[in-house]
N, C-alpha and C positions, 0 to 999 in steps of 0.2 A: 490328400487333396488340400490345397492351400485355402486360406480365407480370402474372400473377395471383398475389397474395400470400394465403396462408392462415395464419390465426392460431389456434393450438390452446390449450386450457386457459386459464390466467389471462391469456395474451397477447391473447386475444379481448377481455377486459375492458379492457385497456390500449388496444387498437386501436379499441374501440368498435364493432366488427363482426367477424364471422367471416372475412371476406375483403375484399380491395380490389384495384384495378388500379393499376399504375404504368407510365407510358410513358417511353421514352427512356433507360432504364438498361441497361447492358451488363455490370454487375458487382454483386456483393452490396453493396459500398460505395456504388455509385451508387444502388441501391435505398434503402439506409438514409439517404443524403443527401436523398432526395426525401420523406422522412417527417418528421412533427413530431418535435422533439427528445426529448420524453418517450418516445415509442414507439421511436425509434431507439436510445435508451439501454437500454431494456428488451431489445431484440433483440440488442444487443451483449454482453449478459451472457455470461460464459464457459460457463455450463452450458446455454445455448440451443443446440439442435441444428437443423440445416437439412436439408431434403430438396428436391432439384430433380427435378421430374417423377417423383416417387415413389422416388427413389434417395437414401438417407441419405448425407450427406457425412461424410468423416472430418474431424477437428479443423482441419487446416490447408488443406483444399481450398478453392480459389478459382476456381470454374468460370466460364467465359465464358458469358454468358446470351444466349439468342436470343428473338426476339419470340414470344410465346405460351407461354413456359415458365411452369410453376407452381412457386412457391417456398413451402414449408411451414415455418413456424417452430414448433418443438416445445420446450415447457418441460420441465424435469426431471420425471420421473414419481415420484410419491410413492405408497407403498402403505399398506395399512391393514387 
């Protein structure tokens, strides 16, 4: 079962879709390596937050991923 990637806010525009699946990755770096360079660069920006299966990760967390996990990429929130 592949990993499900969810892109929120402006990241959806960069990805070209609200979500997609990636197979064969067991780390965040593996996921990013499987994506096109422009999208991977946008997701590596320091202000992008990650949530794995609904749990927001702290800045330095590097979780081991399992088949079927959902990874959400959250851009910075701007208010108005």
